[in-house]
C-alpha positions as CSV (number, residue, x, y, z in Angstrom):
1,M,83.9,108.3,133.8
2,L,87.6,107.4,133.4
3,E,89.8,108.2,130.4
4,T,93.0,107.0,128.9
5,R,94.9,108.8,126.1
6,L,98.0,107.5,124.3
7,S,99.7,108.5,121.1
8,V,102.8,107.7,119.1
9,D,104.6,109.7,116.4
10,L,105.3,107.7,113.3
11,G,107.7,108.2,110.4
12,S,105.3,107.2,107.6
13,P,102.5,109.0,105.8
14,A,99.0,108.9,107.5
15,T,97.6,107.1,104.4
16,R,100.0,104.3,104.8
17,V,99.4,103.9,108.5
18,W,95.6,104.1,108.0
19,E,95.8,101.3,105.4
20,V,96.9,98.9,108.2
21,T,95.4,100.4,111.4
22,G,92.1,101.7,109.9
23,S,90.5,98.3,109.3
24,F,88.0,97.5,112.0
25,N,88.9,93.9,111.5
26,G,92.7,94.5,111.3
27,L,93.9,94.5,114.9
28,P,96.0,91.3,114.3
29,D,97.9,93.1,111.5
30,W,99.5,95.6,113.9
31,H,98.8,94.6,117.5
32,P,101.2,91.9,118.8
33,W,98.8,90.6,121.5
34,V,95.8,90.1,119.1
35,D,95.6,86.5,117.8
36,S,92.5,86.9,115.7
37,S,89.6,89.2,114.9
38,V,86.4,88.0,113.2
39,L,83.6,90.2,111.9
40,E,80.1,89.3,113.0
41,P,76.7,90.9,113.1
42,A,76.1,93.1,116.1
43,S,73.0,94.9,117.4
44,G,72.8,98.1,115.4
45,G,75.7,97.3,113.0
46,V,79.0,95.6,112.6
47,G,80.8,93.7,115.3
48,R,84.0,91.8,115.8
49,R,85.1,89.0,118.1
50,V,88.7,89.6,119.2
51,V,91.0,87.0,120.8
52,I,93.8,88.5,122.8
53,V,96.7,86.3,123.9
54,G,99.3,88.7,125.3
55,G,99.6,90.5,128.6
56,A,99.4,89.4,132.2
57,S,95.7,88.5,131.9
58,G,96.3,85.5,129.6
59,R,94.0,84.4,126.8
60,R,90.7,86.4,126.6
61,E,88.0,87.2,124.1
62,L,86.1,90.5,123.6
63,V,83.0,91.2,121.6
64,E,83.0,94.7,120.1
65,R,80.7,96.8,118.0
66,L,81.7,99.5,115.6
67,V,80.2,102.8,116.7
68,Y,81.6,105.3,114.2
69,Y,83.8,105.0,111.1
70,D,85.2,107.9,108.9
71,A,87.9,106.8,106.4
72,T,88.3,110.4,105.2
73,A,89.1,111.6,108.7
74,R,91.1,108.4,109.4
75,E,89.2,107.5,112.6
76,Y,86.8,105.1,114.1
77,A,85.2,104.4,117.5
78,Y,84.1,101.1,118.9
79,A,82.3,99.8,122.1
80,I,83.1,96.6,124.0
81,V,79.8,94.9,124.5
82,G,80.8,91.5,125.9
83,G,83.5,88.9,126.4
84,T,85.7,87.6,129.1
85,A,84.9,89.7,132.2
86,P,87.2,92.7,131.7
87,P,87.8,95.0,134.7
88,F,85.9,97.8,133.0
89,V,82.4,98.5,131.7
90,D,80.8,101.2,129.5
91,Y,83.9,101.2,127.3
92,V,84.2,103.2,124.1
93,G,87.6,103.4,122.3
94,H,88.6,105.8,119.6
95,L,91.5,105.4,117.1
96,R,92.7,108.2,114.8
97,V,95.7,108.8,112.5
98,V,96.6,112.5,112.1
99,P,98.9,113.7,109.4
100,R,102.0,115.6,110.4
101,G,103.3,116.8,107.1
102,V,103.8,114.6,104.1
103,D,105.9,111.7,105.5
104,R,104.9,111.7,109.2
105,C,101.8,111.1,111.3
106,V,100.5,110.5,114.8
107,F,98.5,107.5,115.8
108,E,96.1,108.5,118.7
109,F,94.1,106.3,121.0
110,H,91.5,107.5,123.4
111,A,89.1,105.5,125.6
112,R,86.3,106.3,128.1
113,F,85.1,103.7,130.5
114,N,84.1,102.9,134.1
115,A,85.6,100.3,136.5
116,A,83.5,97.1,136.6
117,P,81.7,96.4,139.8
118,G,84.1,95.0,142.3
119,R,87.1,96.3,140.4
120,T,89.2,99.4,141.0
121,D,89.8,102.4,138.7
122,T,93.5,101.4,138.7
123,E,92.7,97.9,137.5
124,A,90.5,99.2,134.7
125,R,93.0,101.8,133.6
126,E,95.9,99.4,133.8
127,R,94.2,96.8,131.6
128,I,93.4,99.3,128.9
129,R,96.8,101.1,129.1
130,S,98.9,98.0,128.9
131,F,96.9,96.7,125.9
132,Y,97.3,99.9,123.9
133,E,100.9,100.5,125.0
134,A,101.8,97.1,123.6
135,G,100.1,98.0,120.3
136,L,101.5,101.5,120.1
137,S,105.0,100.3,120.9
138,N,104.8,98.0,117.9
139,L,103.8,100.7,115.4
140,P,107.2,102.3,115.1
141,R,108.6,98.9,114.2
142,L,106.1,98.8,111.3
143,F,106.2,102.4,110.3
144,G,109.3,104.0,111.6
145,A,109.7,106.5,114.5
């Protein structure tokens, strides 16, 4: 199983960052590549359909299912269960906002996945890394560095 971990230090309280990034349907509010996110029923719970328009891969759509949500801990996990043939499978992503004192926090992203059949580990890692780097690089613009 492959892993990717990214984080960014932010100059805002964790509660403020979580208000924007903690909504399972809120990717368009903070990620510049996400055009839309629509909640829909999913097997075993809540799902979302995300349309991504940025990056080298062009327009694509992913179907995701919420796996775990804890507002008190400011974290959630989700699985990608369908969509436009990504170069990875068995994907579970985890987002978390960790306080660092009163007026600062860290936004953390972690994902586990495998390369899709016929795709390389590098292709899978690069797709996920580039997507989340674009999002994390936008967060300091919204919340300060």
